[in-house]
N, C-alpha and C positions, 0 to 999 in steps of 0.2 A: 274275514280269512288274516290266518295267523301268520304272523311274520318266523320265517327261518334264519339261516346262517347265512344261506345263498344267496337272498334278496341284494339288489342293488338300490342304492339310492344317489337320485341324481337333483343339482338346483336348476331350475328352467325357467327366466322370468318371474321370478319370486315365488314360484311354486316347489314345491317335491316331489317329483318323480320317483315312485316305488314299483320296480320291475321285479315280480315274481313268476315262478311256475308253479300250475296248479292242473290237476287231472281235470277233465272234464265228468260231468257226473256219469255219465254214459259208459265212461273208463273205469271209474270205480265199481261201478255193479258188474262189468264184464272181464275185469281184472286187467285191464290194458295197459301197455308201456306209453299210452299216448298223451303228450303235456301242449298245455299251453301257455304261452306268453300274456301274462298280465299286467297291464298298467294302470297305477291308481294317483291322480293329481289331486295331493294335498295342502291346501290354502291355510295359512295362520289367519283366526278369526279373531281379531286385536276386543271384541266385546267379550269375547268366552274364555281370551287368552289360551284358546287351546287348537288344533290343527282338527281340519273338518276336510271330507271328501268331497270335492270339487266335480270330478267325472271321472271315466273310467274304460279302459280298453282290452280286447283279448286279440290277440293272433294266433291261431291253430297252425302249429308245427306240423301238422300232417306224418309224425312220426310213430313208426309201433315198433317195438322191438330195437329200440335206438335208444342211446344215453344221451339228453339233453341237457347244456349246460349255457349259463350266463358267463361269458368270459368277460367283459368290462363295458363302460357304459360312459358316454362323453357327449358333449355339446361341439358338433361340427357345422363347416360351413357347406354349405350344396351348392357346386361349382355352377348348376342350371341355373339357379334363381338368384345365389347371393343368398340365401337366407340362413340364418345359423337354427340348426333343429337337434335335437336328439337323435344320437343312435346307438344301437346298441349289437354287440357282436357276440354269435351263438355259436356253440360248438355241439356239430349231430355226430357222436360216435357209435358206428358201428360195426363189427368184428374188426375186422384190419384196415378200413379205411375212415378216415377224418373229415368231415365235410366241415367248411367255416362260411357264414353265411353275415352279412351287416343289414339290419335294418332303422330303416330311419321313421319316426314318431311325428306324424302333422299335429295340427290343432285341433282336427277332426278324432283325436286317439286313432284313427287309422295307421296302421303300419305297412310301411312300402316295402319290399325287399330289393335292395340296390345291387350287389354282387355278391357272389360265392365261389370258392375257391378250394380244391382237395388238397390235402397232404400225405404224407407218408410216415409225417411224424405229429406230434401236439406242439400248441403254440403254450412256452412258457417264459420265457424271458424277454423283458424290454419291450412289451405289446403297448403300442401308440395310436391311440387314432384323432387323425387330424384332416385339414380342409379335403373337399373333395366330393362325396366323403372317401378318404383312404388308410390304409391301416399299414404298421409299419413294423418288425419285430426282428429280434436276433435270435442265430438258432448258428451253433459249431462255429462263432465269433465270425459271423458272418451276417451282413446286414442286406434283409429282406423286405419289399414292400407291394403293396396293390392298390391301385386305384377305380372309383367308379368309372371312369373314363376307358379305362383299358382292358378292365377285366380279368389282367393277366400278371402273375408273379415275376419280380424281376429282382435283380440282385445288384447291389451298389460295389463298386472296385473298392471295398476298402475292407480290413479286419479288425476289428473291434473287440475291447472287452466290454464295454458297458454302454447304453444310451443314456446320458442325463437331460436332456430337453430336447422339445420336439416344438417346432413353430415355426409362426411368421417372422419373418426381418425383410425391413424395408427395403427394397430393390433385389433381394435373393429369393423371394419367395418361399415356399419350407424349406426350411433348415435343419439340420440334425445332429446337434452337438454330441459326439461320444467322446470316450476316452479309447485309446489304443495302443500298444507296445510299440515305442521309440525306435523311430530310426537314428542313431548315432549319428551323429557331423563328422566321424570321422574314422577312419576302419584300421583295423586291429585286429591284437587281440582281446576278444573280452575278457580275458582271464585276468589282465592285467588293468583293469576297471578298477578305482577304490570305491569303497562300500559306497560313498556321496554319490560318486558318478552314478552308481549302479540307482540308489534312490532317486534322483534328479532324472536321468534318464531312462530311467527302467518302463515310464508311460508318458506317453500325453493327449492333449486335448488335440482335438479335430472338428470342423464344421464341415458341413456335406449340405452344398444346395441339388434336392432333388431335381427340379425341375431344368434347369442348367446344368446339372451333374458338373459341378466343379467344387474343390475345396477350399474355405476359406482360412485367411489368416487368423488361428486359435489365440493369439496371445491378444486379440482386443477384445477377449471374453475373460480370460483368467491366465496367470500363468502356467507353465506345465509343470510347476513344481507343485500343485496344488490336484495335479492330478491323480494320484496317488489316495487321498483322502476324500476327495468329495462324492456323495454320492446322490445328489440331486439336486438340479438347479432350477431357476424361473427368471426368467429373462423380464425385467420392470418397464423397460425404456430401450429401444433401437431406432435410430435416425441415423442419415448422413451429414456430414457440416464439412464441405471443402473436399467433398469426396470421400471422406474419412467416415468409417462406421464406429459409430458412437455407442457403447452398451452400458446399461448398468442394472446388475442382475446381483441376486442372492444365491448363495450356497449353504447347503448344510453337508456335514462332514463327518464320516465314521468316529472323529475324537469329539465328536458331539458339541460339536459348535453352527453356530448361522455367524456367515461372512458375507460383507457388503462390497462388493466389487465395482470399480465406475471404471471404463477403459482400461480394461486389463490389471487396475492397481487394486489392492484391499487397504479399503477405507475404515472400515467400521467391524468387529468383531463381537459375536456373543456367546457365550457360554450356556447349554441347555442343559435342562434341569435332569435330563429323564437321557439312557442310551438308546443306540439303534434309530436315530431318525430315518424315515422311509420317506415323506412329501413334504411339501410347503407349499401352500397358497398365501396369494396377498388379500388384502382388504383395504378399503378406503373408507373411512368413517364420516360420520355428519360432521365433526370434527376437524375433518382434513387430517386427521392421522392414518398414518398408512402403517397398519398391521400384517405380520406375520405370523398364520398359523401353521404349526409345523406337528404334524403325527407320527409318533415312534410304534415302533412293531411289538410293543408290550399293550396296546391298546390307550397309552397314556398321550396327553396332548397340553401344547402350549402357546401361547400367542407371546410373537415378540415385538415391542414397541420400538417406532423410527422415531425419534426427535432429534436432541443433541447424539446423543449415543443410544446403538442399541442395547436393550434390558428385556428382562423377561417381566412382562406385566399382569400374566395369570395363566394358571396351568391346572389342569382335569386328568383324572384318573378315570380308567373303565369307559371308555370314548369309543363307540362305534364308528364312528363317522363324523367327520365335520366338512361341513357346507358353505358357501360362501354367497351371496346374491342378497337381494332387496325383498326382505319378509315381509316387513310390515307396512311397505309403501310407501316410506318417506322420503325417499328418493336420495337414501344414500345405501351403503352395504354393510351387512351384519353378518356375525357368524352363528350358525344354527350349529349346536353340538346335541347329536344322539348320542343317548349313553346305551350301556348294555343293561337289558332289562330281563329278568329271569321267568317273568310270568307268560312272554311273550304272549301280547295283547295284540288284536289286531289294529291298533290305532297308535300313532306316535305320541307316546303319552309321559315317557322321559326325555328332556330335551331343555334345552339352553340356548334362546336368543341374546346375543349380547353385543355390546359393541364397544364395551369397557368403558362408557359415558353414560350417556343419559338413556341409552334403550337397554333395559335388563330384565327381560320376561323368563321364566323357569315355570316349570309344570309343578304338580304337586301344591300351589299357593292359590288359595279364594281370593280372587282379588275384591269378591262382592264385598267382603269384608272388611275392605279397606276404610280407616275413617276418611270422611271429605276432606276434612281440614290441611291430614296429611298430606294428601293430593294436591291442594292448594299450596301449601310447603313448598312440595315437590317440584311443583310447575313454578314458582318463583325463582327457584333455588337455579333452576335450569335458564331463566332466563336472564338469572344474574353472572351466570357462566356463559351464557351468549354474549353478553354485551362485553364482558371483560375478553373476550375473546377476538369481540370487534375493534378494541381499542388496542388489544398487542397488533393486531394485523396491521391496524393502521400505524401505530408505531414502529412495524418492522418494515413498513413501504416508506416512511420519512425516513429512517435510516437508508435505504437500499438509495432513496434518491440523493441525499448526502454524500455516499459511497461515489454515484457518478459523477455528482458537481465535484468533487475531489480529484475524482480521476482526470475530469476535463482539464482543471486548474495544473493538475503535474501535467499532463500532454501540452498544454501551452508554454508552462515554465519552460519545457525541455524543448519544445520547436522556439523560446527565445533565445535560448542559450544556445543552438547551433546556429541562428539567426547572428549572434553575437560572435561569435567563431569564426563566420564566414567574412562577417563588417572589418573585424579587427585583421585578418587574414588576406583582406583585400579578393574576396572570391566572389561573386554573384549568388545570392542565397536564392535556395529553390524552393518555392514552396511545395508542401506537400497538396494532392488533391482532396478532392471529397469522398475516395473511399479510404485514405488516411487518415484524415481529422476530419469528422463530422460539423465542426464547428470551425468557419471564415468568413467571420463577420468585420473581420479588422485587415483583411488579406486583400488591396485592392492592388497594391504592385508590390516589386520584390523592394525598393527603397523604402519605402514607406512604413513595410514590416518590420524594417532590419532598425527604423527608428522606435518605432513601437517599441520592440522586445529591448532596444537600450533603457526608454526610459523606465521601462515598468521593472528592470531588473535592477540597475543601479542610482534612478536618481527618483528623489521622493515627489515631485512637483510635477503636476501634468502639463503639458504644454499642447495648445491645437495645434494642428499638423502644418498649417502656414509658419506657425512660429518654429517648428522643427525644422521643417526644410530650410528655413531662412538663418537658424543658430547649426545647422548642418553643414550648408555653404559657407557660412565665414567662420569656420573652426579656425582657430590659429594652428600655424604650419610646426611639424616636430621636426627638429635636425635630425640628419641623417644617422648621427653617432650621438645619442643622448643616455648611452648605458656604457661603461666600463670593463660590468661583470657581471657576471649571475652565476651565482654556486648555491648550494643545497648542505644541508649537516643534518643527522641526526643526531637527536640527544634526549636520550632517555625513549620514551613512548612519542615524543614529537618530531616534526619534520618541521626543519627552517628553510625556509628559500628567502635570499637576501637578493637586491640587484643592486649595484654602485652606480649613480649618477654621476654625470659630468656637473661641475658646479654648475657652468653658464646657464646648462637646463634646469638645474633643481633652483637655483636662484627665482626663475620666473614661474616655479610654481607654489600652488598652497595645497592642504587639504590633500596630502600624497598618500595613497593607500595601494596593495595589491592585492588581488585575488587571485586564485588558482580554480582553475577550470579543465575536467577531465578529456582531455582529446578523442577518446575512445565514443563509440556510440553505444551506450547504455539505456535499453529500454525500459528498464524497470527502477532505474534509480535516477536521480538528478547530478546531471555533471556538477552543479559548483560545489565546490568543497569547503566548507566552514572554517575559517581561518581567522587570526588576529594581525593586525598591521601595527609595525613599529616603527619609529625612525631614529634612527641612530647618528649621533652625531661627535666625529673625531677631528681634533686639531693636527697642524703637521708635527708639532714637538709634543702634542701627547700630555699638556700638561694638565687637562681636563676633561668631563665626559659628562654627556647626560644622553638622556634615553627619553624620548617622548612617544608617547603610547595616544590613544585615544581619550581626551581630557573630558571628567567628570565636569557638569554644570551645576553651578550653586542651585538647589532645589528651587528657590522663589525666581529664578532668573531663566527658566528652560524654555526656550522660544524656538521656532521655528525659520531660518535665514533663507534668501531667495539665492539663486544660483549664482547670478552676475552681482550682489553686492557685496564684496568682501573682498579686503585688504588693496583699498584702491591708492593709499598711501603707502603703499607698502618701497614705494621706487626712494620714499625719502628718506623714511625712517621703518628700516628693517625690524622684523621682529628676532635679535640675537642679543644674546648676553655677553658684556664686555669682556670676560672669561674665557669664551669660545669664540675664536676667530677662526671660518670656515676657511679652510685652505685645502686645495685639492678636488675632494667628492665627498656625498654623501649618500649613505647605506639607507636602502629602505628594507625592512623585512615582514614577511607573514610565516606563522607559527600557525601548525596545526595537528590534528592526532595522527598518528602515524598506523595505528593497528588497524582502520577501516582500508587504507589503502591497500594495506597485506594482503586484505582477502582478495585482491586480484590480481597477486602472485607478479602479474608485472603491467605497469599504468604509467600513462604519458599523462602531463600535464601541461596546459599552457599559461604561462605568466602574464597577466596584465596588470597595468599598472593606470592608475586612474589618478587625474589631478584636476585641480583648476590654473589654466594656462594665463598670464595677464598679460592683455595686448595694451601697448605705450602707445595713447594719441595724444592729439596736439593740446587738449585741455586738459586742466588739471586732474581729471578723475581718469581712472586706470579702469578697464570692463576685462572681466574673468570668464574665461569659457572652461566648460568640460572638457577631458579630454580621456580616453580610452586607449592608449596603444599598444602592443604587443612586444612584449622584453624578450620573447623566445620560449622557449619547451624543456622541460626537464625531465627526464626518465627515472622510474623507480624500481625497483627489482628485488625479489627477496634474497637473490642470492648476490646482489650487491652488498644488501644490508648484512647479510652472512659472515662477509670476506671483510666487513668491517670499512668499505670503501668511501662512506659519509661519515663516519665518526669522529669524534673532537680527539686530538691528541694532546693533551697538555702534561710536560714532561720535565723535570728538574735537569736544568743544565747550569751546573755548579749554582752562582747565587740570584740565576735567572729562571722563569718559566718559559718554554720555549712554544708557545702555541701562537699558531697564524693568525692573522687578523679576523679572518672567516671564522674563526673556531672560537676566539674571542665575541664576535658577534653573535655568533650563536648561543653562547653561554648567554648573555646579557638580554638576548630575547626573548626564553625561556623563562628567566628569572625573574623575579618580583623584586622591586628596587623601595627600600625602606632609607629615610633620612634622618641623621639622630642630633640635636645639638647638643653639644657637652660642654659644659662652664665648671671650672672650678674657682674657688675664691681664695682658697688658702695655700695651693700647690701648682705644680702647674702639670699637664698631662701627659710627660714622658711615659708612664705605665701604658699607655694605650699603643705607643710603637712598639714597647715591649712584649707587650701582650699578641699583638699582629704577629711577631716575627719569632717568638718564641713559642707559647703554647699554641698558637694556633695552625704554626709551621707554614706561615707564609712565605712567598717567592713574589716579588713583583715581576711582572711581563716585560721582556726584552722589548718589546713594542712600544708596551705605554707601562711607562716604570711609575707613576701615580697610583696605578691599580696592580692588586697583588693578590694572589692565588691562594688558597688554601689545601693544602697537601694534609692535611693532620685525617688521619682514617675515621671510619663513621659517617653519619650523617651528614656532617658540615662539608665533607669533602665537597670539593666543587664551588666553595662559595666564593663571590668577590668580595674585596673590600677596597673603599677607598679613604685614604683619613687624609683632612684637609686641615690645618691649621690655622685659623684668624690670627691668632696671638698664642703668646705661649701656655693662657688660661683657658682660652676657647677654641674650637675647634667641630668640624662637621662631619660623620662617619656617616657614610653611604655603604649597606650593604645589599648585594645582590643575592639572593640566595630562592633555593627551589620552593619552599613553603613556610608556612608559620612556625613549622615546628624545628626548623632548622633555624630560625632567628629565633625564636625565645632559647633554644641551647645556646646560640652566641652572646645573647645576651646575659643569659646568666651568669655566663663563664667571664661576662668583661666586668659586671659588676661585681664579682670578688676581688679585682686588681685595683681598681678607682678607689679612692678614698670615700669616707664617709659624706664629706663635704661635697660632691662633685654631686650637679644634676642633670639627667639623661631626658630630652624634652623631642620628641615624634614632630619632625618639621614634613608637613603634608606634602610640598614641592619645591624644593631645590632649598638654598640658604635664602635669608631674611634682606640678604644686602642684594641678591638677585632679583628677588621678588619685588624687594621696592625701587629697583632700578627699571624692571618691567613696567610696573605700576606707573612710576614717571611718564614712560616713551605712552604708556596708553592712556595717560590723560592726555598729553598732547596730543595724541594722536585723535580723541575723541573734540577736543578744541579745534583744530583744523578741520575734522568734518563739519561741525557745527556752522566757523567760518566760511568754508567751501561752499555748503548749502545756503546761506544768505545770501555770498556772492552770486551763486548760478541764480538765484531766484530774481534779485534786481536785475542780472544782465535779460533776464528772459522777460522781463516788464518792462526794459527801455525797450526793447524790439518789438514789442507788443501795444506801448504806449507811442502817443505825439506830443511833445513840450511844445507846444508853443507853432509858428509857422514863419513862412519866410519874410513878411510881413512886420510880424513880433520880432523878428532877430533885427531887422533893420530899425525899428523904436527903440530897441535898447541901446543903441548907438547915438541917439538922440539924445541933448539933454533934458532934464524931467522939466524945467521950467521953460522951457520953450513952449513944452505940448500942452502945458496949464496957459497961455498967453490966451489963446483963441480958443472960440467956442468946437471947434472942429478938433483942435488936438486934444479936449479936455473929453469928448466923445469916443477918439480911439484910447487914448488912456483907460477910458471906464471899459469899455471892450476889450482892452488888456487884462486888466484886473481881473473881469470876469471870467475867460479864461483859464486864467492862471489857477482861480479856485475849484474851477471846475477839474482842471487836471488832477489837483490835489486831491480834491474828492475821489476823483478815480483811480488816483495813486494808494490810496487808505484801503480801495477797495477790491486790489488785486486776486487773479483766480491763476490756478496753475493747473497742468495739464496732470490729470491722474496717474499716467505710467510714470512722471517725473516726480512724481509726489511720492507714490510707493518708494520710485528707488530711493527716494531722499530717507525718508523716512525708516527703512531698511537699513542706510548706511548708518544714519546715527544709531538705530538700537543696535547694530551690531557691536561699535565703539565702547556703546556703554557695557554693552553685555561683556566687551573684554577686560575693561578696566572694574567689572564688579565682581569676575571671577578673580582678578589676582589679589583685590582686597580679601575675598573669602578665603583664599591660600595664605594669605597676612593673617586673618583673624584666629 
């Protein structure tokens, strides 16, 4: 039987069904118009690489003097059995009446009439077959449908211009996705609308559920703006999550594009190679690639591959039909392209089966002449590709597991920050339930969780729960008024936060630092703000200034110290320079980047102070406990920064610089400190002062006259200098600058005014005299640490050992000669001597408690490390 242009092709369970209309033999002889509907089941033979006929069937339309046509065919679900069957829509036209009937094809090749209906017009627009079987079409911008259950033509209460998709959606049944004229959300004169408004609101998508007869929200499919260009849609996935409809689909447009939408949002787009695309079909291949076969009105076709992006993988011309199914029986889908053949042979002779990977069969190739070695080589290549794909899949699984682990760590850190804030603000922390956080291994109680959070965030030493609860209960008390002022300044792209501490409270602290935590609940980011803390000391007369930051340890001596082993001799020998006498208060500052905070427009930050507080005990040792106290909150908004509310103000007032103490501290915090020792052998260093006041245009601070501010225009503006003369021939110049570029500019300008015989040496930290005095104090502290540790050992040993007994003490009072006069006295003396010898041996083999030894060793190591650091700076 020859193929004709009106033949229909349908794929079903790996077979190709060919529907044809033909006249019976008796009708040809009698010149009758009777037509039969014939079906041929064609299967692909993997041996001959050709399609062969498996079986056939015939349906007698029984019509004479009528024109019979095949309208369309598709595979739909039979509502009686739930089995997917092929169905064919037929048209019988006789004079002025048009009759349509639907046929179901069973596996025995028997046709079963499902329903029929008559119309006074012909079906031409948007004809769709769906489950039931049911039929849907559009006529005069109205939607009509009929099903095998009712056999009655019904109309939907909607006016539409086109139907782009019909199918099943979870929880909604059969849904029609169409385009209709938009109902404008406002009233008024349409002539007053702009061109863009007309373009956007001229049409819109709508979803209509046929069974429930209700409209669906169309924005979960696509934005309404695409309704002017979309011609066909295929929904790849539909599901409900938290009562919300989740949709993934592809759409082809009149602009020759294929667009991937996910939950109503366009994700990817691909330019198509031909014009006027009309339909799209998906195919899932053996390599788990999702392909989209696009057919065009011109008879061309292309395949778009979806991996990292949408891209055209292949294209063909003169294609009659594109079918998707498992034609070779491999368990995955392939594309079958039927090409137009002018010879009109009675078999599917011109075709191509491919999945753009392993499978590639085409007509017109003699596979029997293939070389066996080439087949083996191709098989090995396929095995290699599969192995590489398996490894890639395993790597992708590892990446996803790592992402899940990182997400879990992020949730734990966020919950820890919330627990820390609640603990500092003396609020009860409520743990999340199992629905909110899937991992609760460590959440036994609110207090225990808070302790764990504090240790994991701010400490490096992991303690058992018993020690944590004991340490928390014995934490030192914090006075009600320990801060004098909390302030903030903006310097360039930096935010500086300062806390002014009272002197009694500060003198009992060590290792002081600040941290900033955002008070808002941001689920996607960590609330901890990365910042750097500095301690700034100023005396009452402002005759000297020093800035202390986190000190760098010498490379050979980097060790980790215990939390409770630092500064136990601070009461007798406080670490302060004789040039710096603390009067009044001490300021702790923290500096962080400002631009990330401005992304929130308005942010509130909690300021926390972390330190070690010393407890004075009766013995010579002092125990230190880590504390975290709330200093207050700061508010930061883009409006305040734009108004200059927190900007520094350094202005000239006659011969002084009028900057507040907070402004000075803010500039010092963001600046980098460099100290240089300048020595001249044959002349005084008067040019340095002239250079500062003249060329650099510096003026001293009214509040701190030893430190001068540079008003010179350019990069050096804002630099702070401190010039201290030790004698007329030697001095130390300290420069606080923004970066190294400013430092080099200052040094270049300075070297031009200094005599050639002057030497300039960079000091690592402070002057040599101050470091020498610090070294003396550190060595004395190290010596006292060793001494006190030895005394502690003897005291512990004295308590644990017994030296003699009562009778021995009495014998000590008796004269030695009287004991040796009698035999009994000699025996007593011998026993006393033997006991003293045994006790002496025991005293030489003393043991010490492990915790006491660890504490003593750490105190000695800390003292030695402190002196080594000072020696390293002096080197």
